[in-house]
Phi, psi and omega in degrees: 000332179295326180296323178298314182288330174295316178298320180292322177296318176297320178297316180295316178296321178298317177294325177293321177295319177298324178294321178293324182284315188254344180076191181084177182251358185294313185291324177292322179297317179295317180298317179293321178296317178296318180298311182290319179296318180287332178284329183279325187218133177288329177296320177294322179296317179294320179296317178297317180297313180296319180291324178293318178294323176297314179298319179296322178295315180294318178295323177295320178294320179293316179297319179297318180294319180294315180295319178295321176300313181295317179297317183294309187276336180263341182245306186282324181295315176297324177296320179294319178295319178294324178292326178290328179294320179291156182267353182287154179228073186293334179268359181054051180278329178283147181290127179284167181288323184250291186206158176272351184292131180247121177284132179238112181265094184216130176268113183286141178236178179292334179295329179292336184261000183292311180236086184288344181267000000 
């Protein structure tokens, strides 16, 4: 039950901070309503907590989708276009004329086997 009241306290403080940032009486009214409802009834406190966690979960999924979209289309897509413009093939994705085998002339020592990962 303490976790429920901790979440409600964070919710009330958050609404008070929003009131300080944006002004108006809406955020203070919501904070006071949450405070009085949770103080009067534990069922109301649990309901407020569950609804706030549900809202946070949904908002988190939406934020994750938006951020992934922005990263993909604003960061990775231009890099991919620039890589296609260049003639280099660092991943050797194009089929070579002869073979993919790369000769490595290296004399292995015991130091090479100490940390194989």
